[in-house]
OpenMM code with the backbone's topology and positions (N, CA, C; nanometers):
from openmm import Vec3, app, unit

residues = "MET ASN LEU PRO ALA GLU LEU LYS TYR THR GLU SER HIS GLU TRP ILE ARG SER ASP SER ASP GLY THR VAL ALA ILE GLY ILE THR ASP HIS ALA GLN GLU ALA LEU GLY ASP LEU VAL PHE VAL GLU LEU PRO SER VAL GLY ARG LYS LEU LEU ALA GLY GLU ALA CYS ALA VAL VAL GLU SER VAL LYS ALA ALA SER ASP VAL TYR ALA PRO LEU ALA GLY GLU VAL VAL ALA VAL ASN GLU ALA LEU THR SER ALA PRO GLU GLN VAL ASN GLN ASP ALA TYR ALA THR TRP LEU PHE ARG MET ARG PRO ASN ASP PRO THR ALA LEU ALA GLY LEU LEU ASP ALA ALA ALA TYR ALA LYS THR ILE ALA ASP GLU".split()
positions = [
    Vec3(7.9190, 0.4917, 7.9775),
    Vec3(7.8010, 0.4064, 7.9739),
    Vec3(7.7539, 0.3921, 7.8286),
    Vec3(7.7234, 0.2697, 7.7913),
    Vec3(7.6808, 0.2396, 7.6553),
    Vec3(7.5288, 0.2496, 7.6445),
    Vec3(7.4783, 0.3545, 7.5769),
    Vec3(7.3341, 0.3732, 7.5566),
    Vec3(7.3084, 0.4121, 7.4107),
    Vec3(7.2817, 0.3151, 7.3256),
    Vec3(7.2548, 0.3486, 7.1858),
    Vec3(7.1388, 0.4469, 7.1714),
    Vec3(7.1621, 0.5532, 7.0972),
    Vec3(7.0634, 0.6609, 7.0825),
    Vec3(6.9403, 0.6179, 7.0035),
    Vec3(6.9533, 0.5148, 6.9184),
    Vec3(6.8393, 0.4747, 6.8354),
    Vec3(6.7365, 0.3905, 6.9108),
    Vec3(6.7686, 0.3503, 7.0331),
    Vec3(6.6775, 0.2677, 7.1118),
    Vec3(6.5908, 0.3524, 7.2040),
    Vec3(6.4816, 0.2935, 7.2506),
    Vec3(6.3990, 0.3511, 7.3561),
    Vec3(6.4249, 0.2680, 7.4807),
    Vec3(6.3901, 0.3224, 7.5963),
    Vec3(6.4206, 0.2573, 7.7236),
    Vec3(6.3035, 0.2708, 7.8199),
    Vec3(6.3052, 0.1860, 7.9244),
    Vec3(6.2067, 0.1963, 8.0315),
    Vec3(6.2801, 0.2173, 8.1635),
    Vec3(6.2085, 0.2671, 8.2625),
    Vec3(6.2679, 0.2849, 8.3950),
    Vec3(6.3007, 0.1507, 8.4600),
    Vec3(6.2374, 0.0427, 8.4125),
    Vec3(6.2650, -0.0902, 8.4663),
    Vec3(6.3772, -0.1613, 8.3893),
    Vec3(6.4530, -0.0848, 8.3081),
    Vec3(6.5787, -0.1287, 8.2449),
    Vec3(6.5628, -0.2220, 8.1249),
    Vec3(6.4545, -0.2058, 8.0500),
    Vec3(6.4417, -0.2741, 7.9211),
    Vec3(6.4793, -0.1760, 7.8100),
    Vec3(6.5336, -0.2291, 7.7008),
    Vec3(6.5529, -0.1478, 7.5801),
    Vec3(6.4565, -0.1982, 7.4744),
    Vec3(6.4194, -0.1084, 7.3819),
    Vec3(6.3216, -0.1398, 7.2785),
    Vec3(6.3748, -0.0873, 7.1447),
    Vec3(6.3802, -0.1764, 7.0470),
    Vec3(6.4219, -0.1373, 6.9116),
    Vec3(6.3045, -0.1579, 6.8176),
    Vec3(6.2682, -0.0533, 6.7480),
    Vec3(6.1611, -0.0610, 6.6497),
    Vec3(6.2181, -0.1117, 6.5181),
    Vec3(6.1546, -0.2156, 6.4616),
    Vec3(6.2022, -0.2719, 6.3357),
    Vec3(6.1079, -0.2362, 6.2208),
    Vec3(6.1579, -0.2466, 6.1006),
    Vec3(6.0847, -0.2003, 5.9823),
    Vec3(5.9563, -0.2787, 5.9552),
    Vec3(5.9432, -0.3976, 6.0120),
    Vec3(5.8230, -0.4781, 5.9881),
    Vec3(5.7092, -0.4470, 6.0863),
    Vec3(5.7285, -0.3439, 6.1692),
    Vec3(5.6238, -0.3055, 6.2640),
    Vec3(5.6350, -0.3735, 6.3993),
    Vec3(5.7328, -0.4635, 6.4142),
    Vec3(5.7529, -0.5282, 6.5434),
    Vec3(5.8600, -0.4521, 6.6215),
    Vec3(5.8724, -0.4861, 6.7489),
    Vec3(5.9789, -0.4299, 6.8317),
    Vec3(6.0535, -0.5446, 6.8986),
    Vec3(6.1838, -0.5270, 6.9139),
    Vec3(6.2672, -0.6228, 6.9868),
    Vec3(6.2911, -0.5652, 7.1257),
    Vec3(6.2890, -0.6517, 7.2264),
    Vec3(6.3054, -0.6086, 7.3647),
    Vec3(6.4191, -0.6871, 7.4288),
    Vec3(6.5030, -0.6169, 7.5017),
    Vec3(6.6099, -0.6788, 7.5779),
    Vec3(6.6299, -0.6028, 7.7071),
    Vec3(6.7321, -0.6410, 7.7822),
    Vec3(6.7646, -0.5656, 7.9035),
    Vec3(6.8874, -0.4798, 7.8760),
    Vec3(6.8958, -0.3691, 7.9444),
    Vec3(7.0042, -0.2747, 7.9204),
    Vec3(7.1377, -0.3258, 7.9735),
    Vec3(7.2432, -0.2642, 7.9272),
    Vec3(7.3769, -0.2957, 7.9738),
    Vec3(7.3862, -0.2700, 8.1248),
    Vec3(7.3219, -0.1631, 8.1699),
    Vec3(7.3184, -0.1309, 8.3135),
    Vec3(7.2555, -0.2465, 8.3916),
    Vec3(7.1457, -0.3008, 8.3414),
    Vec3(7.0758, -0.4101, 8.4100),
    Vec3(7.1612, -0.5360, 8.4149),
    Vec3(7.2213, -0.5737, 8.3018),
    Vec3(7.3016, -0.6972, 8.3022),
    Vec3(7.4237, -0.6814, 8.3901),
    Vec3(7.4796, -0.5612, 8.3958),
    Vec3(7.5950, -0.5378, 8.4821),
    Vec3(7.5567, -0.5499, 8.6295),
    Vec3(7.4400, -0.4966, 8.6661),
    Vec3(7.3927, -0.5049, 8.8046),
    Vec3(7.3632, -0.6500, 8.8449),
    Vec3(7.3104, -0.7279, 8.7503),
    Vec3(7.2778, -0.8674, 8.7800),
    Vec3(7.4014, -0.9557, 8.7887),
    Vec3(7.4987, -0.9298, 8.7062),
    Vec3(7.6165, -1.0166, 8.6989),
    Vec3(7.5944, -1.1263, 8.5962),
    Vec3(7.6720, -1.2308, 8.6041),
    Vec3(7.6691, -1.3378, 8.5038),
    Vec3(7.5341, -1.4086, 8.5026),
    Vec3(7.4645, -1.3998, 8.3888),
    Vec3(7.3347, -1.4653, 8.3760),
    Vec3(7.3525, -1.6161, 8.3603),
    Vec3(7.2658, -1.6904, 8.4290),
    Vec3(7.2720, -1.8367, 8.4236),
    Vec3(7.1418, -1.8988, 8.3742),
    Vec3(7.0363, -1.8184, 8.3644),
    Vec3(6.9058, -1.8709, 8.3232),
    Vec3(6.8203, -1.7570, 8.2699),
    Vec3(6.7460, -1.7866, 8.1636),
    Vec3(6.6506, -1.6910, 8.1073),
    Vec3(6.5195, -1.7654, 8.0820),
    Vec3(6.4109, -1.7112, 8.1329),
    Vec3(6.2773, -1.7649, 8.1064),
    Vec3(6.2061, -1.6652, 8.0155),
    Vec3(6.1661, -1.7117, 7.8986),
    Vec3(6.1063, -1.6250, 7.7972),
    Vec3(5.9550, -1.6448, 7.7901),
    Vec3(5.8820, -1.5437, 7.7438),
    Vec3(5.7369, -1.5601, 7.7293),
    Vec3(5.7042, -1.6525, 7.6122),
    Vec3(5.5839, -1.7020, 7.6085),
    Vec3(5.5396, -1.7881, 7.4985),
    Vec3(5.5027, -1.7042, 7.3770),
    Vec3(5.5382, -1.7535, 7.2587),
    Vec3(5.4952, -1.6885, 7.1349),
    Vec3(5.3423, -1.6934, 7.1317),
    Vec3(5.2825, -1.5813, 7.0961),
    Vec3(5.1368, -1.5710, 7.0923),
    Vec3(5.0776, -1.5104, 7.2185),
    Vec3(5.1586, -1.4998, 7.3229),
    Vec3(5.1087, -1.4416, 7.4481),
    Vec3(5.0779, -1.2934, 7.4285),
    Vec3(4.9631, -1.2531, 7.4765),
    Vec3(4.9232, -1.1123, 7.4698),
    Vec3(4.9627, -1.0468, 7.6017),
    Vec3(5.0347, -0.9351, 7.5904),
    Vec3(5.0896, -0.8684, 7.7079),
    Vec3(5.0284, -0.7300, 7.7266),
    Vec3(5.0170, -0.6909, 7.8496),
    Vec3(4.9803, -0.5537, 7.8844),
    Vec3(5.1083, -0.4766, 7.9104),
    Vec3(5.1080, -0.3475, 7.8833),
    Vec3(5.2245, -0.2648, 7.9132),
    Vec3(5.2524, -0.2724, 8.0627),
    Vec3(5.3785, -0.2984, 8.0968),
    Vec3(5.4184, -0.3071, 8.2365),
    Vec3(5.4037, -0.4444, 8.2981),
    Vec3(5.3527, -0.5410, 8.2222),
    Vec3(5.3325, -0.6767, 8.2736),
    Vec3(5.4652, -0.7535, 8.2777),
    Vec3(5.4911, -0.8215, 8.3898),
    Vec3(5.6086, -0.9082, 8.3984),
    Vec3(5.5880, -1.0240, 8.3012),
    Vec3(5.6861, -1.0484, 8.2136),
    Vec3(5.6648, -1.1498, 8.1102),
    Vec3(5.7849, -1.2401, 8.0871),
    Vec3(5.8980, -1.2087, 8.1479),
    Vec3(6.0178, -1.2907, 8.1332),
    Vec3(6.0982, -1.2770, 8.2627),
    Vec3(6.1953, -1.3667, 8.2781),
    Vec3(6.2817, -1.3629, 8.3964),
    Vec3(6.4257, -1.3828, 8.3507),
    Vec3(6.5160, -1.3026, 8.4058),
    Vec3(6.6589, -1.3239, 8.3870),
    Vec3(6.7170, -1.3510, 8.5251),
    Vec3(6.7987, -1.4562, 8.5322),
    Vec3(6.8526, -1.4980, 8.6616),
    Vec3(7.0037, -1.5073, 8.6525),
    Vec3(7.0686, -1.4522, 8.7546),
    Vec3(7.2142, -1.4594, 8.7627),
    Vec3(7.2514, -1.5377, 8.8879),
    Vec3(7.3795, -1.5486, 8.9114),
    Vec3(7.4243, -1.6155, 9.0326),
    Vec3(7.3880, -1.5328, 9.1562),
    Vec3(7.3612, -1.4020, 9.1365),
    Vec3(7.3300, -1.3129, 9.2485),
    Vec3(7.1804, -1.2950, 9.2723),
    Vec3(7.0999, -1.2906, 9.1651),
    Vec3(6.9582, -1.2547, 9.1806),
    Vec3(6.8791, -1.2937, 9.0570),
    Vec3(6.7478, -1.2932, 9.0735),
    Vec3(6.6568, -1.3095, 8.9598),
    Vec3(6.5800, -1.1790, 8.9449),
    Vec3(6.5480, -1.1450, 8.8226),
    Vec3(6.4791, -1.0196, 8.7973),
    Vec3(6.3742, -1.0394, 8.6885),
    Vec3(6.2570, -0.9803, 8.7105),
    Vec3(6.1532, -0.9837, 8.6084),
    Vec3(6.1887, -0.8881, 8.4950),
    Vec3(6.1433, -0.9225, 8.3766),
    Vec3(6.1512, -0.8348, 8.2603),
    Vec3(6.0068, -0.7983, 8.2280),
    Vec3(5.9823, -0.6699, 8.2038),
    Vec3(5.8463, -0.6199, 8.1843),
    Vec3(5.8213, -0.5810, 8.0388),
    Vec3(5.6987, -0.6033, 7.9944),
    Vec3(5.6597, -0.5617, 7.8597),
    Vec3(5.6546, -0.4090, 7.8564),
    Vec3(5.7281, -0.3454, 7.7670),
    Vec3(5.7279, -0.1997, 7.7616),
    Vec3(5.6010, -0.1434, 7.6969),
    Vec3(5.5329, -0.2274, 7.6202),
    Vec3(5.4131, -0.1879, 7.5462),
    Vec3(5.3127, -0.3021, 7.5507),
    Vec3(5.1873, -0.2707, 7.5265),
    Vec3(5.0867, -0.3759, 7.5103),
    Vec3(5.1006, -0.4339, 7.3699),
    Vec3(5.0842, -0.5643, 7.3587),
    Vec3(5.0929, -0.6278, 7.2280),
    Vec3(5.1076, -0.7776, 7.2401),
    Vec3(5.1431, -0.8396, 7.1288),
    Vec3(5.1542, -0.9858, 7.1227),
    Vec3(5.2981, -1.0278, 7.0954),
    Vec3(5.3454, -1.1279, 7.1693),
    Vec3(5.4793, -1.1835, 7.1482),
    Vec3(5.4779, -1.2587, 7.0149),
    Vec3(5.5713, -1.2223, 6.9256),
    Vec3(5.5764, -1.2873, 6.7944),
    Vec3(5.7003, -1.3752, 6.7774),
    Vec3(5.8000, -1.3597, 6.8658),
    Vec3(5.9209, -1.4426, 6.8582),
    Vec3(5.9954, -1.4337, 6.9907),
    Vec3(6.0702, -1.5391, 7.0214),
    Vec3(6.1585, -1.5379, 7.1382),
    Vec3(6.2967, -1.5830, 7.0924),
    Vec3(6.3974, -1.5375, 7.1629),
    Vec3(6.5349, -1.5717, 7.1299),
    Vec3(6.5707, -1.7041, 7.1979),
    Vec3(6.5376, -1.8142, 7.1311),
    Vec3(6.5565, -1.9489, 7.1861),
    Vec3(6.7018, -1.9782, 7.2220),
    Vec3(6.7962, -1.9141, 7.1536),
    Vec3(6.9376, -1.9394, 7.1808),
    Vec3(6.9742, -1.9069, 7.3251),
    Vec3(6.8992, -1.8184, 7.3876),
    Vec3(6.9312, -1.7773, 7.5242),
    Vec3(6.9014, -1.8858, 7.6273),
    Vec3(6.8143, -1.9805, 7.5950),
    Vec3(6.7839, -2.0855, 7.6920),
    Vec3(6.9063, -2.1712, 7.7201),
    Vec3(6.9928, -2.1878, 7.6210),
    Vec3(7.1152, -2.2654, 7.6427),
    Vec3(7.2393, -2.1769, 7.6568),
    Vec3(7.2274, -2.0477, 7.6251),
    Vec3(7.3433, -1.9575, 7.6340),
    Vec3(7.3012, -1.8195, 7.6847),
    Vec3(7.2515, -1.8117, 7.8094),
    Vec3(7.2064, -1.6821, 7.8622),
    Vec3(7.3183, -1.5791, 7.8738),
    Vec3(7.4428, -1.6260, 7.8766),
    Vec3(7.5563, -1.5339, 7.8892),
    Vec3(7.5709, -1.4401, 7.7698),
    Vec3(7.5005, -1.4688, 7.6605),
    Vec3(7.5038, -1.3785, 7.5448),
    Vec3(7.4587, -1.2386, 7.5841),
    Vec3(7.3665, -1.2285, 7.6789),
    Vec3(7.3189, -1.0980, 7.7258),
    Vec3(7.4341, -1.0220, 7.7907),
    Vec3(7.5160, -1.0908, 7.8687),
    Vec3(7.6309, -1.0260, 7.9326),
    Vec3(7.7347, -0.9822, 7.8303),
    Vec3(7.7492, -1.0585, 7.7239),
    Vec3(7.8509, -1.0278, 7.6237),
    Vec3(7.8154, -0.9041, 7.5424),
    Vec3(7.6884, -0.8857, 7.5085),
    Vec3(7.6450, -0.7668, 7.4341),
    Vec3(7.4952, -0.7480, 7.4542),
    Vec3(7.4605, -0.6742, 7.5570),
    Vec3(7.3202, -0.6576, 7.5958),
    Vec3(7.2348, -0.5974, 7.4847),
    Vec3(7.2915, -0.5086, 7.4047),
    Vec3(7.2102, -0.4410, 7.3026),
    Vec3(7.1995, -0.5188, 7.1719),
    Vec3(7.2824, -0.6184, 7.1530),
    Vec3(7.2720, -0.7040, 7.0346),
    Vec3(7.1862, -0.8265, 7.0646),
    Vec3(7.1571, -0.8500, 7.1929),
    Vec3(7.0886, -0.9723, 7.2336),
    Vec3(6.9476, -0.9413, 7.2810),
    Vec3(6.8523, -0.9622, 7.1927),
    Vec3(6.7123, -0.9405, 7.2284),
    Vec3(6.6573, -1.0650, 7.2983),
    Vec3(6.5591, -1.0427, 7.3852),
    Vec3(6.4948, -1.1529, 7.4556),
    Vec3(6.3718, -1.2007, 7.3803),
    Vec3(6.2858, -1.1038, 7.3420),
    Vec3(6.1656, -1.1388, 7.2675),
    Vec3(6.1268, -1.0234, 7.1767),
    Vec3(6.0423, -1.0562, 7.0791),
    Vec3(5.9911, -0.9560, 6.9847),
    Vec3(5.8404, -0.9546, 6.9990),
    Vec3(5.7837, -0.8371, 6.9840),
    Vec3(5.6383, -0.8273, 6.9928),
    Vec3(5.5852, -0.7302, 6.8886),
    Vec3(5.4565, -0.7485, 6.8583),
    Vec3(5.3862, -0.6557, 6.7702),
    Vec3(5.2996, -0.5695, 6.8618),
    Vec3(5.3340, -0.4395, 6.8748),
    Vec3(5.2580, -0.3521, 6.9652),
    Vec3(5.1149, -0.3301, 6.9156),
    Vec3(5.0227, -0.3212, 7.0106),
    Vec3(4.8845, -0.2862, 6.9762),
    Vec3(4.8785, -0.1450, 6.9197),
    Vec3(4.9591, -0.0553, 6.9765),
    Vec3(4.9613, 0.0850, 6.9348),
    Vec3(5.1063, 0.1269, 6.9106),
    Vec3(5.1518, 0.1255, 6.7849),
    Vec3(5.2911, 0.1604, 6.7555),
    Vec3(5.3291, 0.3021, 6.8001),
    Vec3(5.2329, 0.3914, 6.8119),
    Vec3(5.2649, 0.5278, 6.8540),
    Vec3(5.3017, 0.5340, 7.0027),
    Vec3(5.2730, 0.4269, 7.0785),
    Vec3(5.3076, 0.4235, 7.2211),
    Vec3(5.4588, 0.4266, 7.2427),
    Vec3(5.5364, 0.3904, 7.1415),
    Vec3(5.6824, 0.3964, 7.1512),
    Vec3(5.7299, 0.5368, 7.1867),
    Vec3(5.6593, 0.6362, 7.1377),
    Vec3(5.6989, 0.7752, 7.1617),
    Vec3(5.6960, 0.8105, 7.3102),
    Vec3(5.6185, 0.7376, 7.3887),
    Vec3(5.6088, 0.7662, 7.5311),
    Vec3(5.7193, 0.7040, 7.6155),
    Vec3(5.8063, 0.6259, 7.5536),
    Vec3(5.9158, 0.5631, 7.6272),
    Vec3(6.0349, 0.6580, 7.6369),
    Vec3(6.1294, 0.6251, 7.7219),
    Vec3(6.2450, 0.7109, 7.7452),
    Vec3(6.3435, 0.7055, 7.6280),
    Vec3(6.4042, 0.8211, 7.5974),
    Vec3(6.5160, 0.8200, 7.5031),
    Vec3(6.6438, 0.7967, 7.5845),
    Vec3(6.7567, 0.7867, 7.5175),
    Vec3(6.8824, 0.7533, 7.5855),
    Vec3(6.9168, 0.8556, 7.6945),
    Vec3(6.8977, 0.9841, 7.6676),
    Vec3(6.9311, 1.0877, 7.7661),
    Vec3(6.8433, 1.0767, 7.8904),
    Vec3(6.7141, 1.0523, 7.8721),
    Vec3(6.6225, 1.0403, 7.9860),
    Vec3(6.6541, 0.9145, 8.0669),
    Vec3(6.6888, 0.8053, 7.9988),
    Vec3(6.7246, 0.6827, 8.0699),
    Vec3(6.8548, 0.7026, 8.1481),
    Vec3(6.9508, 0.7703, 8.0880),
    Vec3(7.0771, 0.7962, 8.1567),
    Vec3(7.0526, 0.8741, 8.2858),
    Vec3(6.9619, 0.9701, 8.2818),
    Vec3(6.9279, 1.0472, 8.4022),
    Vec3(6.8622, 0.9565, 8.5069),
    Vec3(6.7762, 0.8667, 8.4622),
    Vec3(6.7093, 0.7740, 8.5536),
    Vec3(6.8099, 0.6879, 8.6293),
    Vec3(6.9081, 0.6331, 8.5581),
    Vec3(7.0041, 0.5454, 8.6265),
    Vec3(7.1053, 0.6248, 8.7079),
    Vec3(7.1297, 0.7493, 8.6703),
    Vec3(7.2201, 0.8341, 8.7497),
    Vec3(7.1562, 0.8669, 8.8848),
    Vec3(7.0222, 0.8709, 8.8882),
    Vec3(6.9491, 0.9035, 9.0108),
    Vec3(6.9328, 0.7845, 9.1036),
    Vec3(6.9703, 0.6639, 9.0591),
    Vec3(6.9515, 0.5437, 9.1438),
    Vec3(7.0461, 0.5423, 9.2609),
] * unit.nanometer
topology = app.Topology()
chain = topology.addChain("A")
for resn in residues:
    res = topology.addResidue(resn, chain)
    for name in ("N", "CA", "C"):
        topology.addAtom(name, app.Element.getBySymbol(name[0]), res)
């Protein structure tokens, strides 16, 4: 299983990468994209949208199912990966290189409360 150690994770299968400018990039895990199958549609949040931690803010849809993507932290959306609207399969090709949206967290220290790779691996092993 591919779980980059430098990322944080959520039980709802999002990954979070902290960037040097104080923002975080959010995507779905390799486990999530594999469970969904070939993605055919991605609905992204609006830039400027203020999110609460745990709020559904995006949708990824495959030929099998649609799934909500949840904000891992409270904050404001500062960018979305527009390329995914015409090429959602990029998530299937490399889930950890393909971010869905970027946000500026209200509280950057909240990242510490998210799962590390080992804790996330245990979560998916228990499913």
